[in-house]
C-alpha positions in Angstrom: -4.5 1.1 17.0 -2.0 -0.6 14.7 -2.3 -0.8 10.9 0.0 -2.9 8.6 0.4 -2.9 4.8 2.3 -5.6 2.9 2.6 -6.4 -0.8 2.8 -10.2 -0.5 3.4 -10.9 -4.2 1.2 -13.9 -4.2 -0.7 -14.7 -1.0 -1.0 -18.5 -1.6 2.8 -18.7 -1.8 3.3 -16.7 1.3 0.8 -18.8 3.2 3.0 -21.9 2.7 5.7 -20.4 4.9 6.0 -16.7 5.6 2.6 -15.1 6.0 1.2 -16.3 9.3 4.4 -15.8 11.4 4.6 -12.2 10.1 0.9 -11.7 10.7 1.1 -12.9 14.2 4.3 -11.0 15.0 2.9 -7.7 13.7 -0.4 -8.1 15.6 -2.3 -5.4 13.7 -5.9 -4.2 14.2 -6.1 -3.8 10.4 -3.8 -5.8 8.1 -3.9 -4.8 4.4 -2.3 -6.9 1.7 -1.7 -6.2 -2.0 -0.9 -8.3 -5.1 -2.6 -11.4 -3.7 -2.7 -13.0 -7.2 -5.6 -15.3 -6.4 -9.3 -15.9 -6.9 -12.0 -16.4 -4.3 -11.8 -19.8 -2.7 -8.2 -20.6 -3.8 -7.0 -20.2 -0.2 -8.7 -20.3 3.1 -7.4 -18.2 6.0 -8.4 -19.0 9.6 -7.8 -15.7 11.3 -9.6 -15.7 14.6 -11.1 -12.3 15.6 -10.7 -10.8 12.1 -13.2 -9.9 9.5 -12.0 -10.6 5.9 -12.6 -8.3 2.9 -11.4 -9.4 -0.5 -11.1 -7.8 -4.0 -9.6 -10.4 -6.2 -10.1 -8.9 -9.6 -11.1 -10.8 -12.7 -7.7 -11.8 -14.2 -6.4 -15.0 -12.7 -3.0 -14.8 -11.0 -2.8 -11.0 -11.2 -3.2 -8.0 -8.8 -5.9 -8.1 -6.1 -6.1 -6.8 -2.6 -7.5 -7.9 0.8 -8.0 -6.5 4.3 -8.1 -8.5 7.6 -9.7 -6.3 10.3 -10.5 -6.7 14.0 -12.6 -3.6 13.6 -16.1 -4.1 12.3 -16.6 -1.4 9.7 -19.9 0.3 9.0 -19.5 -0.5 5.4 -16.9 -1.5 2.8 -16.6 -1.0 -1.0 -14.4 -2.3 -3.7 -12.9 -0.1 -6.5 -13.0 3.5 -7.4 -15.8 3.5 -10.0 -13.8 2.9 -13.2 -14.2 -0.5 -14.7 -10.7 -0.5 -16.3 -9.1 -0.5 -12.8 -11.9 -2.0 -10.8 -11.7 -5.2 -12.8 -8.2 -5.7 -11.4 -9.1 -5.6 -7.7 -6.9 -2.7 -6.8 -8.8 -0.9 -4.1 -10.8 -1.7 -0.9 -12.3 1.0 1.3 -13.6 0.4 4.8 -15.8 2.9 6.4 -14.7 2.6 10.0 -17.1 5.2 11.5 -14.8 8.1 12.3 -12.4 7.5 9.4 -12.0 5.7 6.1 -9.3 3.1 5.6 -8.2 2.5 2.0 -6.0 -0.3 0.7 -4.5 0.2 -2.7 -2.3 -1.5 -5.3 -1.4 1.2 -7.8 -0.9 0.1 -11.4 2.8 -0.3 -12.6 3.6 1.8 -15.7 5.7 -1.2 -17.1 8.8 0.5 -18.5 6.6 3.6 -19.1 4.7 1.7 -21.8 1.6 2.2 -19.6 2.4 5.7 -18.5 -0.7 7.2 -20.0 -2.9 4.7 -18.3 -1.0 5.4 -15.0 -1.7 9.1 -15.4 -5.4 8.4 -15.8 -5.3 6.3 -12.7 -3.5 9.0 -10.7 -6.2 11.6 -11.5 -9.1 9.3 -10.7 -7.6 7.9 -7.5 -6.7 11.4 -6.2 -10.2 12.6 -6.8 -11.6 9.5 -5.1 -9.5 10.1 -2.0 -10.4 13.8 -1.9 -14.1 13.0 -2.0 -13.6 10.7 1.0 -11.5 13.2 2.9 -14.3 15.8 2.6 -16.5 13.4 4.6 -14.0 12.3 7.3 -10.3 11.6 7.7 -8.6 9.0 5.5 -5.8 6.5 6.1 -4.6 5.1 2.8 -1.9 2.5 2.5 -0.4 0.1 -0.1 2.0 -0.3 -2.9 2.0 3.1 -4.7 4.6 1.9 -7.3 6.6 5.2 -7.1 9.7 6.3 -5.3 9.0 9.9 -4.6 12.4 11.5 -3.9 16.0 10.5 -4.6 16.3 9.4 -1.0 13.7 6.8 -1.7 15.9 4.5 -3.8 19.5 3.3 -3.8 20.4 4.5 -7.3 18.4 7.5 -8.3 20.6 8.8 -11.1 20.7 5.5 -13.0 17.0 5.0 -12.5 15.8 8.4 -13.5 12.8 8.1 -15.9 12.5 4.4 -15.2 9.1 3.1 -14.3 8.4 4.1 -10.7 10.9 7.0 -10.8 9.7 9.0 -13.8 9.1 12.7 -13.4 5.5 12.2 -14.3 4.8 9.6 -11.6 6.7 11.5 -9.0 4.8 14.6 -9.9 1.5 12.9 -9.5 2.5 11.6 -6.1 3.4 15.2 -5.1 0.0 16.3 -6.2 -1.6 13.6 -4.0 0.4 14.8 -1.0 -0.6 18.4 -1.8 -4.3 17.3 -1.7 -4.3 17.4 2.1 -2.4 14.0 2.6 0.7 13.5 4.6 3.4 10.8 4.0 3.8 10.2 7.7 7.0 8.1 7.7 8.9 10.9 5.8 7.6 13.6 8.1 9.0 11.6 11.1 12.3 10.5 9.3 13.1 13.2 6.9 16.8 12.4 6.4 16.9 8.7 7.0 18.6 6.9 4.2 18.5 3.2 3.2 14.9 2.9 4.3 13.4 0.8 1.5 10.3 -1.4 1.1 11.0 -3.3 -2.2 14.0 -5.0 -3.6 14.4 -6.8 -7.0 14.9 -10.5 -6.9 17.9 -9.9 -9.2 21.6 -9.2 -8.3 21.2 -9.9 -4.6 19.4 -6.6 -4.2 18.1 -7.2 -0.8 21.4 -8.5 0.5 23.1 -5.3 -0.6 20.0 -3.1 0.3 19.7 -1.9 -3.3 16.1 -1.1 -2.8 13.2 1.3 -3.4 10.7 2.9 -1.0 7.3 2.5 -2.8 5.0 1.2 0.0 3.4 3.9 2.1 0.9 5.0 4.7 -0.6 8.4 3.8 -3.0 10.1 6.2 -5.2 13.2 6.3 -3.4 16.1 7.7 -5.8 16.4 10.7 -4.7 12.9 11.9 -1.0 13.7 12.2 -1.1 14.7 15.9 -2.6 11.2 16.7 0.3 9.3 15.2 2.4 7.3 17.7 4.8 5.5 15.3 5.4 4.6 11.6 7.8 1.9 10.7 9.4 -0.1 7.8 9.6 -3.8 8.8 12.6 -4.7 6.7 13.6 -7.7 8.8 10.5 -9.5 7.6 11.2 -11.6 4.5 9.2 -13.7 2.1 7.9 -11.2 -0.5 10.1 -8.9 -2.5 8.4 -6.2 -0.4 8.5 -5.8 3.4 5.6 -4.7 5.5 5.1 -1.1 6.6 3.2 0.0 9.8 1.3 2.9 11.3 0.3 3.1 15.0 -2.1 5.8 16.0 -4.3 6.8 18.9 -7.6 5.1 18.9 -10.2 6.8 16.7 -13.1 4.9 18.0 
């Protein structure tokens, strides 16, 4: 089974050029997207063989998530039970029978001006995932808006205490990993440098690979032996993020 996650930074814009070639190339069983920035009915996708699940949020042109799945889930839900975050369309959960699949777009702390709000999110989202994990294994993916370790960005010294690389955000990500979740790409590539998933549009950052690794697949510890591969698809362009993938033995 193959899973893909991609922050598309505006799905309607991607659909005009970049999305479908990447979608077809990656050939996922479940394809999760974040920051779709659209409302219901603003774009129509013809994806043969895929069920579509949308959480657009209330604010026009902001946030939002979607999942396109070949797998028919037993159930799906939107949100984590907190209106402040759920109104922004940040989470979709599929109950796939033997596991949960969660797609998330974590709030940006915006120059740390929203750090307190981000900390509230971190606590609530971690508890949400832990509740799911007590029932069955969890695969969670998306844009987590944090570079966890210095190896996860090109210029860690100059970005220390910037949004996405503050001690507070990094600490909360550590707590999430300690809550029985595994960042599987790191486990398989512990010393790999230059492996980024987001680049600023400024200063030719992607051309010089001055990036950040902020898009992840995390899995319950008990799934790790089933993992076949985990990749960063940095040759796929279009968004300021690139897709990340997880391939795992069938859980059906």
